[in-house]
C-alpha positions in Angstrom: -44.7 -27.0 109.4 -41.3 -25.5 109.5 -39.8 -28.7 108.1 -42.2 -28.6 105.2 -41.3 -25.0 104.4 -37.5 -26.0 104.6 -38.2 -28.9 102.3 -39.9 -26.7 99.7 -37.1 -24.2 99.8 -34.5 -26.8 99.5 -36.4 -28.4 96.6 -36.7 -25.0 94.8 -33.0 -24.4 95.3 -32.2 -27.8 94.0 -34.2 -27.1 90.8 -32.3 -23.8 90.4 -28.9 -25.4 90.8 -29.9 -28.0 88.4 -30.7 -25.5 85.8 -27.5 -23.5 86.1 -23.9 -24.4 85.5 -20.9 -23.6 87.7 -18.0 -21.4 86.4 -15.8 -24.5 86.2 -18.3 -26.3 84.0 -18.6 -23.4 81.6 -14.9 -23.4 81.0 -14.9 -26.8 79.6 -14.5 -26.7 75.7 -17.6 -27.4 73.8 -15.9 -30.0 71.6 -15.1 -31.9 74.7 -18.6 -31.8 75.9 -19.8 -33.1 72.3 -21.9 -30.1 71.8 -22.0 -28.0 68.4 -19.7 -25.0 68.2 -21.7 -21.7 68.1 -21.5 -19.6 64.9 -18.6 -17.1 64.9 -18.8 -13.7 63.4 -15.8 -12.5 61.3 -14.8 -8.9 60.7 -15.4 -7.4 57.2 -11.7 -7.4 56.4 -11.3 -11.2 57.1 -14.4 -11.8 54.9 -13.1 -9.8 52.1 -9.8 -11.7 52.3 -11.6 -15.1 52.2 -13.6 -14.1 49.3 -10.6 -13.0 47.3 -8.9 -16.4 48.1 -12.1 -18.3 47.1 -12.1 -16.2 43.8 -8.4 -17.0 43.0 -9.3 -20.7 43.4 -12.3 -20.5 41.3 -10.6 -18.3 38.5 -7.0 -19.3 37.9 -4.7 -16.2 37.1 -4.0 -15.9 33.3 -0.6 -16.8 32.2 1.8 -13.8 32.2 2.1 -12.0 28.8 5.5 -12.0 27.2 4.9 -8.7 25.4 5.5 -5.2 27.0 2.4 -3.4 28.3 0.3 -1.9 25.5 1.5 -4.3 22.8 -1.7 -5.9 21.7 -1.5 -5.6 18.8 2.2 -4.9 18.3 3.1 -1.3 19.4 3.2 1.2 22.3 1.7 4.6 22.7 4.9 6.1 20.9 5.8 3.0 18.6 3.7 1.5 16.1 4.7 -1.2 13.4 7.5 1.1 12.5 8.9 2.3 9.0 9.1 0.0 6.0 12.4 -2.1 6.2 13.8 -0.6 3.0 17.6 0.3 2.8 18.9 2.6 0.3 18.6 1.1 -3.1 21.2 3.4 -4.7 23.4 1.2 -6.9 26.5 1.4 -4.8 25.0 1.9 -1.4 23.1 -1.4 -2.0 26.4 -3.2 -2.2 27.3 -2.1 1.4 26.0 -2.9 4.9 23.5 0.1 4.9 22.9 3.0 7.3 19.2 3.2 7.1 17.8 3.9 10.7 15.1 1.6 12.0 12.1 2.1 14.2 12.7 1.1 17.9 12.7 -2.8 18.2 10.5 -3.6 21.2 11.0 -7.3 21.7 10.3 -8.8 25.3 13.0 -10.8 27.0 13.1 -14.3 25.9 11.2 -13.7 22.6 12.6 -14.2 19.1 12.0 -12.5 15.8 12.8 -13.8 12.5 12.8 -11.3 9.5 12.9 -11.7 5.7 12.8 -8.6 3.4 12.9 -8.5 -0.4 13.2 -5.3 -2.5 13.4 -5.4 -6.3 14.3 -2.1 -7.9 14.9 -0.9 -11.5 17.9 1.5 -11.9 18.3 3.8 -14.8 20.9 6.7 -15.3 22.4 8.3 -18.3 25.1 11.0 -18.7 28.2 11.6 -20.8 30.4 9.5 -18.5 27.9 6.9 -17.3 25.2 4.6 -18.3 23.2 2.4 -15.9 20.4 0.1 -17.0 19.8 -2.9 -14.8 17.8 -4.2 -11.8 18.7 -5.3 -8.4 17.2 -7.8 -5.9 18.0 -7.0 -2.4 17.5 -9.6 0.4 17.9 -9.3 4.1 17.5 -12.2 6.5 17.9 -12.0 10.3 17.1 -13.3 13.7 16.7 -11.0 16.8 16.5 -12.0 20.4 15.1 -10.0 23.3 17.9 -10.0 26.1 16.1 -7.5 28.3 13.1 -5.1 28.0 15.5 -2.6 26.4 18.2 -4.6 24.8 17.8 -6.8 21.7 20.6 -8.6 19.6 20.3 -9.3 15.9 22.2 -11.6 13.4 21.6 -11.5 9.8 22.8 -11.7 6.1 22.2 -9.0 3.4 22.7 -9.8 -0.2 22.2 -7.9 -3.4 22.0 -9.4 -6.9 22.2 -7.4 -10.2 20.7 -8.4 -13.5 18.8 -7.2 -16.5 15.2 -7.9 -15.3 11.7 -7.1 -16.4 10.6 -3.9 -14.9 11.8 -1.7 -17.6 8.7 -2.1 -19.7 6.5 -1.1 -16.7 8.6 2.0 -15.9 8.5 3.1 -19.6 4.7 2.7 -19.8 4.2 4.6 -16.6 6.2 7.5 -17.9 4.4 7.5 -21.2 1.0 7.2 -19.5 1.6 10.4 -17.4 3.6 12.2 -20.2 6.8 12.3 -17.9 9.3 11.7 -20.7 11.6 8.7 -21.1 14.8 10.5 -20.2 16.7 8.3 -22.7 15.2 5.0 -21.8 14.0 4.6 -25.5 17.6 4.9 -26.8 18.4 1.5 -25.9 16.7 -2.0 -26.1 14.1 -2.7 -23.5 15.3 -4.9 -20.6 18.9 -4.6 -21.7 21.7 -4.6 -19.2 24.2 -1.7 -19.2 26.7 -0.8 -16.4 29.3 1.9 -17.4 30.9 4.3 -15.2 33.9 6.2 -16.6 36.3 3.5 -18.0 34.6 0.8 -16.1 32.2 -1.4 -18.1 30.6 -4.5 -16.5 28.8 -7.2 -18.6 25.8 -9.1 -17.1 26.9 -12.2 -15.4 30.6 -11.6 -16.2 31.6 -11.7 -12.4 28.5 -13.2 -10.6 27.0 -10.0 -9.5 25.8 -11.1 -6.0 27.4 -9.4 -3.0 26.8 -10.7 0.5 27.4 -9.1 3.9 27.0 -10.6 7.4 26.1 -8.4 10.2 25.6 -8.3 14.0 23.5 -5.5 15.6 22.5 -4.5 19.1 19.3 -2.6 19.5 18.8 -0.5 22.6 15.7 1.5 23.7 16.8 4.5 25.7 13.2 5.3 26.7 9.7 4.4 25.7 8.7 7.9 26.2 5.5 9.3 27.5 2.7 11.6 26.6 5.1 14.4 26.3 8.4 12.7 25.7 9.0 10.6 22.5 10.6 7.0 22.5 14.3 7.0 21.6 16.3 4.0 20.5 19.9 3.4 19.3 21.4 0.7 17.1 25.1 -0.4 16.7 25.8 -2.7 13.8 29.1 -4.4 12.7 29.2 -6.0 9.3 31.6 -7.8 7.1 31.8 -9.2 3.4 30.8 -12.8 3.3 33.3 -14.3 1.0 34.9 -12.4 -1.8 32.8 -9.5 -3.3 32.8 -9.4 -7.1 32.4 -5.7 -6.9 34.2 -4.3 -3.9 37.8 -4.3 -2.9 39.5 -2.9 0.3 38.4 -3.0 4.0 35.8 -5.8 4.5 34.6 -4.7 7.8 32.1 -1.7 8.4 30.7 -0.1 11.4 27.4 1.6 11.7 25.3 3.4 14.2 21.9 5.1 14.2 19.5 6.9 16.6 15.7 7.0 16.0 13.2 9.1 17.7 9.3 8.2 17.6 6.3 9.9 18.9 2.6 8.7 18.8 -0.6 10.8 19.0 -3.4 8.3 18.9 -3.4 6.4 15.7 -0.6 8.6 14.2 3.1 7.8 14.6 6.0 9.9 13.4 9.6 8.7 13.0 12.9 10.6 12.7 16.2 8.7 12.4 19.8 9.4 11.5 22.5 6.9 10.7 26.3 7.0 10.1 28.7 4.2 8.9 32.4 3.9 8.5 33.5 1.6 5.7 37.1 2.4 5.4 38.9 2.3 2.2 36.9 0.5 -0.6 36.7 0.7 -4.3 34.2 -0.4 -6.9 36.1 -2.0 -9.8 38.9 0.5 -9.2 36.6 3.5 -8.6 37.3 4.8 -5.1 34.3 5.0 -3.0 33.7 7.5 0.0 34.8 5.8 3.2 31.7 6.8 5.1 28.0 6.6 4.7 25.1 8.5 6.2 21.3 8.6 6.1 18.3 10.5 7.4 14.8 8.7 7.6 11.6 10.5 8.2 8.3 8.5 8.4 4.7 8.8 9.1 2.4 5.8 10.1 -1.3 5.9 10.3 -2.9 3.0 12.3 -6.2 2.9 10.4 -7.2 -0.5 11.8 -6.1 -2.2 15.0 -3.8 -4.5 13.0 -2.9 -2.4 9.9 -0.9 0.7 9.2 -0.4 2.9 6.1 3.3 4.2 5.9 4.9 6.9 3.9 8.6 7.6 4.4 11.6 9.3 2.9 15.2 8.2 2.9 18.1 10.5 2.3 21.5 9.1 1.5 24.6 10.9 0.1 26.4 9.7 -2.9 29.1 7.0 -2.6 31.1 8.2 -5.7 32.8 11.5 -6.3 33.0 13.5 -9.6 30.3 11.9 -11.6 27.6 14.7 -11.8 24.2 13.5 -10.6 25.3 10.0 -9.9 27.5 11.4 -7.1 24.7 13.6 -5.6 22.5 12.4 -2.7 19.7 10.0 -3.2 16.1 10.9 -2.2 14.0 7.8 -2.1 10.3 7.9 -1.4 8.4 4.9 0.2 4.8 4.1 0.5 3.4 0.8 1.9 1.3 -1.2 4.4 2.1 -3.2 7.4 -0.5 -5.8 8.4 -0.6 -8.2 11.5 -1.7 -11.2 9.6 -1.6 -13.5 12.7 -0.5 -13.3 16.3 3.0 -12.3 16.2 3.3 -12.2 12.4 3.5 -9.0 10.5 3.4 -8.6 6.6 4.7 -5.5 4.8 4.4 -4.5 1.2 5.4 -1.3 -0.4 7.0 0.5 -3.3 9.8 3.1 -3.8 10.3 5.9 -6.2 13.1 8.4 -6.7 12.5 12.1 -6.3 14.6 15.5 -6.9 17.5 13.6 -8.1 16.9 10.8 -10.5 20.3 9.4 -11.4 21.6 8.4 -8.0 18.6 6.2 -7.0 16.3 3.6 -8.7 13.5 4.6 -11.0 11.0 2.3 -9.1 10.9 -0.6 -6.7 8.8 -3.1 -5.1 9.1 -4.2 -1.6 7.8 -7.1 0.6 8.7 -8.4 3.9 7.6 -10.8 6.8 8.4 -10.8 10.6 7.5 -13.6 12.9 7.8 -13.5 16.7 7.9 -16.6 18.8 
């Protein structure tokens, strides 16, 4: 009896031992025992990191933009398309490098911008000691390169041609329609070429009336501003006559600098700029010119569409001659036009100019067109 009880106890103990594992058996890795690994629980942070990694694999990151923040379409909160690229069309200032300030040039590092601008103007002025009746075509071609976010370099050529032209009839009809008076325009043949100042008289085509200047410029953005502070940019320009000028004699190298402030309020932008240039000793067919030039630009831009702006601006420039009544007085040139982003990186500008206040020292009327392309 006792043996049977011992056998039963031994059998039960054997069954219990067979259903359990010793500590040394539990320490054997599951993979060595060819058993599946139990599911593991990860923390919430690790799960989020894994999800981000999987998302990055599924959705490749977009290519980095070459434009500064906020420039789609072109512009920043304080800088839009900028003023029209029209320099002074005053007959003598147009022969020089020009001092008209520009809007801040925001061009990302490594990017290029090619520019082409044309301005066709009609000049009329009459007094006892001068008579001017002709047209000019100003052309500016340049290429700018973004060196840093703030610094851009530009190289270009400016040329001005003088001829008889075809705008005279349009200007006369305009004055007649609005009863503005002809101011002596009807005393000479329509479309005739006249250039007389004092004892100087120039015949059309007598000396090939195209003057060319080569220039290099550095544009630097001092600050892009903020909601309370405007953007401020500076430009330093050096120019030289390209070949012999048919009109100018004297120092052929000029230096100009300008400072422009711009501020944006939603779709409205305001610009204020001042420029100064030193030309040295120059003369126009023997008539001495002032050795310096200056200009003040004011402009308003209304971004009425995402890729289009309406611009009105005014450019003030002192006279280049001395002693010739209104011809020596400052010019007041009003500009009105549009800038349209026609394609990615391409902006077209069209506009017109009109003289106000003083009418002898600046053109009667002018048409302007320009194109800038970034690549």
